[in-house]
N, CA, C and O of each residue as an XYZ file, in Angstrom:
692
protein
N     167.847     84.703    116.059
C     166.893     84.233    115.068
C     166.384     83.456    116.037
O     166.836     82.474    116.626
N     165.060     84.234    116.136
C     164.027     83.142    117.349
C     163.159     82.182    116.408
O     162.635     82.655    115.399
N     162.979     80.579    116.800
C     162.030     80.385    116.299
C     161.021     80.202    116.700
O     160.471     79.267    116.117
N     160.105     80.912    117.904
C     159.108     81.010    118.724
C     158.209     81.622    117.720
O     157.064     81.297    118.035
N     158.201     82.325    116.703
C     157.199     83.022    115.846
C     156.844     82.059    115.186
O     155.682     82.227    114.815
N     157.333     80.969    114.793
C     157.196     79.731    113.216
C     156.376     78.917    114.222
O     155.334     78.417    113.799
N     156.784     78.686    115.742
C     155.614     77.798    116.242
C     154.945     78.213    116.808
O     154.702     77.566    117.827
N     154.515     78.931    116.710
C     153.411     79.691    117.490
C     151.924     79.329    117.008
O     151.855     79.546    115.798
N     151.019     78.975    117.392
C     149.840     78.478    116.470
C     148.648     79.572    117.152
O     148.801     80.431    118.021
N     147.610     79.230    116.507
C     146.234     79.894    117.037
C     145.051     79.272    117.107
O     144.038     79.319    116.409
N     145.446     78.497    118.369
C     144.263     77.290    118.610
C     142.800     77.612    118.001
O     142.205     76.968    117.137
N     142.298     79.000    118.808
C     140.949     79.288    118.457
C     140.798     79.662    116.671
O     139.725     79.354    116.153
N     141.541     80.110    116.065
C     142.014     79.933    114.574
C     141.601     78.603    114.112
O     140.671     78.447    113.320
N     142.286     77.657    114.602
C     142.268     76.213    114.186
C     140.820     75.858    114.813
O     140.023     75.752    113.880
N     140.324     75.683    115.809
C     138.998     75.544    116.254
C     137.927     75.853    115.233
O     137.157     75.003    114.785
N     137.935     77.242    114.869
C     137.075     77.818    114.349
C     137.436     77.273    112.820
O     136.466     76.780    112.245
N     138.267     77.281    112.322
C     138.421     76.458    110.625
C     137.542     74.949    110.847
O     136.479     74.597    110.336
N     138.098     74.505    111.445
C     137.711     73.060    111.977
C     135.982     72.949    111.807
O     135.297     72.300    111.017
N     135.670     73.750    112.758
C     133.980     73.736    112.933
C     133.388     74.381    111.540
O     132.361     73.880    111.085
N     133.966     75.405    110.898
C     133.322     75.711    109.532
C     133.605     74.624    108.901
O     132.556     74.332    108.328
N     134.164     74.066    108.724
C     134.933     72.929    107.433
C     133.190     71.665    107.519
O     132.247     71.378    106.781
N     133.776     71.255    109.137
C     132.697     70.275    109.591
C     131.094     70.985    109.100
O     130.239     70.517    108.348
N     131.120     72.127    109.776
C     129.784     72.473    109.353
C     129.153     72.648    108.554
O     127.928     72.770    108.571
N     130.112     72.712    107.391
C     129.965     73.001    105.799
C     129.422     71.949    105.087
O     128.413     71.822    104.393
N     130.524     71.069    105.495
C     130.641     69.527    104.735
C     129.491     68.390    105.126
O     128.693     67.772    104.423
N     129.742     68.385    106.490
C     129.079     67.511    107.120
C     127.430     67.723    107.944
O     126.450     66.993    108.090
N     127.698     68.775    108.245
C     126.251     69.523    108.445
C     125.197     70.494    108.184
O     124.198     70.861    108.802
N     126.033     70.953    106.467
C     124.837     71.271    105.814
C     124.684     72.885    106.295
O     123.718     73.608    106.052
N     125.912     73.252    107.051
C     126.083     74.421    107.815
C     125.545     74.809    109.168
O     125.697     75.851    109.807
N     124.970     73.857    109.405
C     124.523     74.131    110.876
C     124.860     74.785    112.318
O     124.312     75.451    113.197
N     126.274     74.099    111.974
C     127.101     74.870    113.128
C     128.181     75.548    112.363
O     129.233     75.690    112.986
N     128.152     75.900    111.410
C     128.691     77.436    110.414
C     129.343     78.421    111.247
O     130.506     78.788    111.412
N     127.722     78.860    111.921
C     128.043     79.948    112.517
C     128.580     80.077    113.963
O     128.736     81.132    114.578
N     128.867     78.675    114.452
C     129.916     79.100    115.588
C     131.154     79.070    115.141
O     131.934     79.858    115.676
N     131.664     78.189    114.077
C     132.775     78.288    113.176
C     133.251     79.851    112.739
O     134.341     80.381    112.959
N     132.371     80.271    112.221
C     132.351     81.539    112.017
C     132.832     82.795    112.996
O     133.498     83.816    112.823
N     132.307     82.324    113.850
C     132.394     83.481    115.396
C     133.757     83.304    116.116
O     134.493     84.203    116.522
N     133.934     82.032    116.188
C     135.405     81.293    116.699
C     136.407     82.228    115.774
O     137.016     83.169    116.283
N     136.515     81.928    114.524
C     137.108     82.372    113.280
C     137.312     83.652    113.512
O     138.473     84.038    113.646
N     136.127     84.653    113.614
C     136.141     85.915    113.513
C     137.410     86.558    114.854
O     138.369     87.330    114.853
N     136.784     85.805    115.738
C     137.414     86.076    117.421
C     138.876     85.761    116.691
O     139.522     86.790    116.498
N     139.491     84.590    116.268
C     140.486     84.569    116.107
C     141.486     85.166    115.010
O     142.677     84.974    114.768
N     140.738     85.771    114.588
C     141.703     87.074    113.334
C     142.527     87.756    113.714
O     143.560     88.084    113.130
N     142.014     88.166    115.162
C     142.954     88.959    115.875
C     144.297     88.661    116.568
O     145.015     89.403    117.239
N     144.384     87.870    116.355
C     145.666     86.647    116.785
C     146.765     86.599    115.978
O     146.639     87.318    114.987
N     147.443     86.210    116.025
C     148.641     85.699    115.096
C     148.570     84.193    114.931
O     147.577     83.803    115.545
N     149.170     83.252    114.395
C     149.477     83.503    112.981
C     147.222     83.148    112.375
O     146.337     82.494    112.927
N     147.231     83.831    111.336
C     145.507     84.125    110.905
C     145.149     83.253    109.977
O     143.938     83.101    109.816
N     146.249     82.331    108.995
C     145.610     81.726    107.802
C     144.466     80.766    108.004
O     143.679     80.519    107.090
N     144.351     80.100    109.475
C     143.343     78.979    109.603
C     141.829     79.879    109.673
O     140.711     79.741    109.177
N     142.556     80.950    110.665
C     141.356     81.828    111.013
C     140.404     82.809    109.628
O     139.237     83.083    109.346
N     141.438     82.995    109.227
C     140.681     83.877    107.821
C     139.646     82.825    107.110
O     138.477     83.106    106.845
N     140.562     80.991    106.727
C     140.052     80.094    105.929
C     138.864     79.609    106.706
O     138.026     78.909    106.138
N     138.712     80.008    108.239
C     137.275     79.023    108.949
C     136.500     80.303    108.409
O     135.530     79.986    107.720
N     136.715     81.837    108.570
C     135.947     82.648    108.707
C     135.132     82.470    107.410
O     133.921     82.261    107.332
N     136.090     82.601    106.335
C     135.269     82.511    104.850
C     134.393     81.280    104.935
O     133.174     81.411    104.817
N     134.974     80.018    105.143
C     133.965     79.029    105.240
C     132.670     79.060    106.286
O     131.655     78.429    105.990
N     132.739     79.715    107.348
C     131.738     79.807    107.743
C     130.641     81.165    107.451
O     129.501     81.297    107.895
N     131.261     81.915    106.729
C     130.321     82.710    105.866
C     129.547     81.847    104.834
O     128.319     81.905    104.787
N     130.152     81.172    104.136
C     129.840     79.940    103.410
C     128.406     79.470    103.507
O     127.380     79.795    102.910
N     128.771     78.307    104.775
C     128.230     77.787    105.698
C     127.249     78.606    106.146
O     126.200     78.048    105.823
N     126.997     79.637    106.720
C     126.009     80.433    107.681
C     125.039     81.009    106.436
O     123.855     81.293    106.621
N     125.745     81.145    105.083
C     125.105     81.810    103.986
C     123.866     80.898    103.772
O     122.758     81.435    103.738
N     123.963     79.768    103.649
C     123.187     78.555    103.099
C     121.995     78.471    104.201
O     120.832     78.277    103.846
N     122.442     78.664    105.847
C     121.230     78.575    106.603
C     120.495     79.916    106.189
O     119.371     79.871    105.690
N     121.105     81.014    106.391
C     120.380     82.269    105.813
C     119.488     82.324    104.789
O     118.583     83.159    104.782
N     119.643     81.535    103.935
C     118.802     81.322    102.128
C     117.858     80.577    103.097
O     116.821     81.127    103.468
N     118.266     79.066    103.607
C     117.038     78.255    104.311
C     116.056     79.027    104.998
O     114.914     78.876    104.564
N     116.209     79.905    106.064
C     115.733     80.658    106.493
C     114.436     81.260    106.295
O     113.310     81.105    106.768
N     115.232     82.338    105.036
C     114.531     83.086    104.713
C     113.583     82.226    103.406
O     112.547     82.798    103.068
N     113.871     81.109    102.810
C     112.950     80.488    102.096
C     111.874     80.406    102.958
O     110.797     80.972    102.772
N     112.231     79.519    104.151
C     111.171     78.980    105.077
C     110.006     80.011    105.429
O     108.800     79.777    105.357
N     110.640     81.249    105.841
C     110.011     82.292    106.457
C     109.365     82.954    105.043
O     108.402     83.637    105.391
N     109.552     83.011    103.422
C     108.990     83.555    102.006
C     107.614     82.666    102.377
O     106.555     83.158    102.768
N     107.887     81.217    102.158
C     107.047     80.108    102.015
C     106.117     80.211    103.066
O     105.047     80.703    102.708
N     106.217     79.812    104.584
C     105.411     79.705    105.407
C     104.873     81.266    105.948
O     103.800     81.161    106.542
N     105.267     82.353    105.887
C     104.637     83.338    105.680
C     103.742     83.980    104.876
O     102.959     84.877    105.190
N     103.951     83.338    103.571
C     103.035     83.917    102.599
C     101.730     82.782    102.979
O     100.538     83.085    102.930
N     102.147     81.731    103.276
C     100.695     80.424    103.360
C     100.025     80.747    104.699
O      98.824     80.666    104.958
N     101.295     81.231    105.714
C     100.107     82.067    107.015
C      99.535     83.127    106.775
O      98.322     83.174    106.981
N     100.168     84.191    106.313
C      99.399     85.325    105.524
C      98.026     84.917    105.015
O      97.007     85.381    105.529
N      97.995     84.095    104.059
C      96.731     83.303    103.511
C      95.915     82.822    104.638
O      94.827     83.281    104.986
N      96.706     81.629    105.286
C      95.434     81.044    106.504
C      95.074     82.142    107.393
O      94.187     81.922    108.217
N      95.785     83.624    107.343
C      95.225     84.446    108.457
C      93.955     85.087    108.094
O      92.963     85.171    108.818
N      94.118     85.627    106.635
C      93.121     85.944    105.486
C      91.795     85.302    105.443
O      90.630     85.699    105.426
N      92.360     84.235    105.431
C      90.868     83.155    105.623
C      90.384     83.193    106.777
O      89.158     83.187    106.892
N      91.169     83.238    107.855
C      90.720     82.871    109.089
C      89.596     83.904    109.327
O      88.394     83.661    109.436
N      90.329     85.321    109.397
C      89.791     86.489    109.121
C      88.264     86.563    108.409
O      87.304     87.272    108.708
N      88.411     85.601    107.402
C      87.006     85.752    106.565
C      86.099     85.301    107.038
O      85.007     85.862    107.122
N      86.365     84.215    107.436
C      85.354     83.216    108.411
C      85.027     83.327    109.634
O      84.312     82.427    110.076
N      85.377     84.287    110.433
C      85.307     85.634    111.190
C      83.744     86.158    110.979
O      82.737     85.964    111.659
N      83.962     86.896    109.765
C      83.106     87.895    109.461
C      81.864     86.872    108.882
O      80.682     87.197    108.996
N      82.264     85.687    108.293
C      80.915     84.835    107.882
C      80.268     84.771    109.333
O      79.243     85.324    109.731
N      81.154     83.940    110.013
C      80.152     83.891    111.670
C      79.790     85.036    112.249
O      79.283     84.875    113.360
N      79.862     85.956    111.938
C      79.288     87.810    112.612
C      78.140     87.470    111.113
O      77.329     86.593    111.411
N      78.067     87.689    110.501
C      77.183     87.551    108.975
C      75.669     86.943    109.531
O      74.518     87.334    109.724
N      76.489     85.735    109.644
C      75.549     84.318    109.746
C      74.858     84.912    111.240
O      73.664     85.209    111.228
N      75.445     85.027    112.172
C      74.452     85.236    113.533
C      73.309     86.475    112.992
O      72.122     86.375    113.303
N      73.877     87.764    112.064
C      72.985     88.598    112.361
C      72.095     88.313    111.461
O      71.010     88.893    111.511
N      72.328     87.479    110.576
C      71.027     86.666    109.267
C      69.912     85.588    110.151
O      68.713     85.371    109.975
N      70.784     85.106    111.047
C      70.111     83.820    111.652
C      68.995     84.734    112.665
O      67.789     84.486    112.651
N      69.606     85.825    113.537
C      68.323     86.656    114.187
C      67.302     87.396    113.763
O      66.266     87.762    114.319
N      67.870     87.612    112.389
C      66.700     88.294    111.404
C      65.954     87.404    110.784
O      64.740     87.573    110.673
N      66.510     86.459    110.355
C      65.326     84.914    110.103
C      64.201     84.985    111.235
O      63.033     85.342    111.082
N      65.014     84.435    112.749
C      64.305     84.160    113.396
C      63.025     85.291    113.901
O      61.931     84.865    114.273
N      63.320     86.620    113.851
C      62.318     87.738    114.169
C      61.415     87.710    113.121
O      60.224     87.822    113.413
N      61.798     87.559    111.726
C      60.834     87.325    110.692
C      59.939     85.897    110.960
O      58.764     85.985    110.603
N      60.334     84.672    111.512
C      59.707     83.681    111.559
C      58.571     83.787    112.369
O      57.489     83.364    111.962
N      58.740     84.484    113.852
C      58.524     84.671    114.822
C      57.024     85.684    114.760
O      55.962     85.478    115.346
N      57.389     86.795    113.848
C      56.796     88.095    113.418
C      55.423     87.170    112.512
O      54.234     87.357    112.772
N      55.997     86.047    111.294
C      55.466     85.739    109.847
C      54.755     83.982    110.204
O      53.838     83.379    109.647
N      55.372     83.712    110.990
C      55.306     82.487    110.744
C      55.813     81.289    109.621
O      55.670     80.073    109.491
N      56.560     82.515    108.826
C      57.293     81.338    108.017
C      58.628     82.475    107.534
O      58.802     83.681    107.709
N      59.324     81.517    106.933
C      60.850     82.177    106.595
C      60.544     83.062    105.505
O      59.530     82.990    104.811
N      61.660     84.070    105.368
C      61.537     85.071    104.657
C      61.916     84.138    102.876
O      62.595     83.121    102.727
N      61.297     84.836    101.945
C      61.593     83.985    100.940
C      62.782     83.833    100.609
O      63.373     82.775    100.396
N      63.330     85.346    100.533
C      64.743     85.560    100.080
C      65.761     86.654    101.453
O      65.148     87.428    102.187
N      66.901     86.527    101.518
C      67.732     87.228    102.170
C      67.035     88.707    102.142
O      66.438     89.101    103.144
N      67.115     89.401    101.132
C      66.984     90.604    100.626
C      65.523     91.095    101.532
O      65.387     92.276    101.849
N      64.727     90.298    101.808
C      63.163     90.728    102.360
C      63.471     90.773    103.724
O      62.508     90.966    104.465
N      64.695     90.630    104.299
C      65.138     91.020    106.219
C      65.525     92.298    106.480
O      65.552     92.811    107.599
N      66.072     93.235    104.610
C      66.269     94.349    104.884
C      66.949     94.958    105.909
O      66.686     95.769    106.797
N      68.215     94.127    105.402
C      69.733     93.753    106.316
C      70.665     94.789    105.474
O      70.044     95.137    104.470
N      71.905     95.376    105.547
C      72.559     95.993    105.298
C      73.415     95.230    104.146
O      73.911     94.117    104.321
N      73.536     96.087    102.770
C      74.057     94.624    102.206
C      75.281     94.325    102.315
O      75.502     93.416    101.514
N      76.475     94.681    103.043
C      77.547     94.290    103.436
C      77.258     92.734    104.314
O      78.009     91.764    104.206
N      76.052     92.766    105.149
C      75.657     91.882    105.958
C      74.929     90.117    104.810
O      74.559     89.008    105.194
N      75.023     90.637    103.645
C      74.446     89.893    102.876
C      75.314     89.293    102.037
O      74.963     88.220    101.545
N      76.818     89.935    101.646
C      77.744     89.417    101.173
C      78.779     89.213    101.882
O      79.062     89.794    102.930
N      79.567     88.132    101.180
C      80.602     87.478    102.266
C      81.747     88.231    102.040
O      81.797     88.935    101.031
N      82.854     88.186    102.973
C      84.186     88.252    102.597
C      84.719     88.414    101.141
O      85.738     89.066    100.913
N      84.266     88.028    100.531
C      84.747     87.549     99.266
C      83.984     88.275     98.264
O      84.681     88.455     97.265
N      82.946     88.704     98.168
C      82.351     89.691     97.642
C      81.211     88.892     96.731
O      80.857     89.412     95.672
N      80.625     87.585     97.166
C      79.297     87.291     96.420
C      78.484     87.250     97.748
O      78.825     87.373     98.924
N      77.220     87.023     97.102
C      75.976     87.194     97.869
C      75.737     85.630     98.712
O      75.902     84.595     98.066
N      75.480     85.592     99.671
C      75.476     84.013    100.422
C      74.253     83.343     99.835
O      73.262     83.897     99.360
N      74.501     82.060     99.953
C      73.221     81.525     99.093
C      72.689     81.273     99.943
O      73.339     80.658    100.788
N      71.097     81.598    100.288
C      70.108     81.178    101.135
C      69.165     79.818    100.363
O      68.865     79.787     99.170
N      68.823     78.773    101.380
C      68.477     77.353    100.375
C      67.200     77.681    102.114
O      67.561     78.106    103.211
N      65.657     77.238    101.634
C      64.847     77.299    102.569
C      64.464     75.869    102.483
O      63.714     75.650    101.531
N      64.759     74.846    103.193
C      64.132     73.415    103.132
C      62.824     73.207    103.049
O      61.998     74.078    103.325
N      62.450     71.697    102.549
C      61.225     71.375    102.034
C      59.823     71.600    103.603
O      58.607     71.758    103.490
N      60.519     71.535    104.659
C      59.149     72.043    105.835
C      59.109     73.282    105.601
O      58.007     73.675    105.987
N      59.981     74.519    104.983
C      59.320     75.425    105.320
C      59.785     75.962    106.554
O      59.384     77.090    106.839
N      60.568     75.368    107.360
C      61.176     75.963    108.511
C      62.487     75.944    108.982
O      62.973     76.562    109.930
N      63.081     75.035    108.080
C      64.679     75.023    108.238
C      65.185     75.705    106.746
O      64.569     75.519    105.696
N      66.180     76.363    106.841
C      66.823     76.502    105.988
C      68.910     76.601    106.388
O      69.578     76.439    107.410
N      69.198     76.902    105.120
C      70.707     76.876    105.265
C      71.508     78.244    104.510
O      71.206     78.581    103.365
N      72.342     78.816    105.150
C      72.998     79.862    104.683
C      74.508     79.520    104.054
O      75.276     79.408    105.008
N      75.062     79.356    103.050
C      76.281     79.172    102.252
C      77.043     80.295    102.193
O      76.537     81.416    102.148
N      78.381     80.068    102.189
C      79.410     80.625    101.102
C      80.642     79.814    100.021
O      81.485     79.159    100.634
N      80.709     79.829     99.180
C      81.720     79.483     98.508
C      82.990     79.503     98.922
O      83.788     78.601     98.670
N      83.291     80.666     99.668
C      84.562     80.974    100.276
C      85.755     81.614     99.752
O      85.529     82.210     98.699
N      86.593     81.657    100.035
C      87.787     82.683     99.300
C      88.157     81.939     97.759
O      89.202     82.254     97.190
N      87.339     81.072     97.232
C      87.896     80.379     96.014
C      86.690     80.995     95.497
O      87.056     81.651     94.522
N      85.495     81.114     95.643
C      84.789     81.260     95.080
C      84.070     80.734     94.175
O      83.349     81.252     93.322
N      84.435     79.105     94.535
C      83.775     77.812     93.409
C      83.353     76.807     94.937
O      83.940     76.373     95.929
N      81.815     76.800     94.285
C      81.214     75.521     95.467
C      81.638     74.382     95.319
O      82.273     73.972     94.348
N      81.320     73.779     96.273
C      81.848     72.214     96.760
C      83.174     71.857     96.626
O      83.612     70.944     95.925
N      84.019     72.891     97.580
C      85.485     72.903     97.791
C      85.514     72.846     98.993
O      84.380     72.847     99.472
N      86.472     72.785     99.862
C      87.077     72.474    101.206
C      86.717     74.001    101.441
O      85.815     74.037    102.278
N      86.991     74.980    101.124
C      86.337     76.029    101.714
C      85.482     77.046    101.916
O      85.667     78.246    102.120
N      84.129     76.116    101.793
C      82.515     76.262    101.760
C      82.779     76.493    103.221
O      83.655     76.017    103.944
N      81.965     77.203    103.438
C      81.033     77.405    104.708
C      79.573     77.296    104.888
O      79.067     78.393    104.654
N      78.899     76.616    105.135
C      77.584     76.258    105.401
C      76.734     75.746    106.509
O      77.028     74.680    107.050
N      75.654     76.467    106.898
C      74.881     76.130    108.313
C      73.831     76.020    108.213
O      73.246     76.925    107.617
N      72.984     74.790    108.771
C      71.795     75.007    108.811
C      70.945     75.320    110.293
O      71.471     75.302    111.406
N      69.554     75.598    110.014
C      69.110     76.050    110.924
C      67.929     76.240    110.498
O      67.433     76.588    109.426
N      67.260     75.732    112.303
C      65.864     75.642    112.380
C      65.257     77.034    112.742
O      65.795     77.643    113.666
N      64.158     77.613    112.088
C      63.979     79.070    112.075
C      62.983     79.240    113.317
O      62.664     80.381    113.651
N      62.542     78.252    113.931
C      61.954     78.100    115.540
C      62.725     77.736    116.550
O      62.348     77.689    117.721
N      64.133     77.387    116.038
C      64.813     77.176    117.494
C      66.003     78.639    117.935
O      66.447     79.441    117.114
N      66.196     78.632    118.941
C      67.256     80.152    119.204
C      68.605     79.413    118.162
O      69.650     80.036    117.971
């Protein structure tokens, strides 16, 4: 009877087990995928005991990483989607305000005054409504030449961080 089989070791299995264990216990799972990979490869060699244990620990450690990445992806993905939507809204505000400014300037050149309301400009209704479904606020300054156009932004509440407003002099291009 040969003792060769009993003294045989699986160095890759030991390495995979150690890396998976250290990754799980000390590194929060960060190096567990490496231990998982080494243990998986080592499971095809005998003895398999530590390789299987390393594979299981590697799976557990890697699961933590996957859950953390999914959480970050969902949280930041939703946040980025909101930022993108807000950004697209402000692009539309820029387009609308450019159209409105040109119409006000044309009205001013033809009549010597700014229009009393935006509706007097005969613009498309979509141009007069912000991306969030509310009419732009149009205010004429005391000098009768300067005006402002504002939107309450995505939250629909005035005087918050997402408000957008610009002042314009009708006599200036």
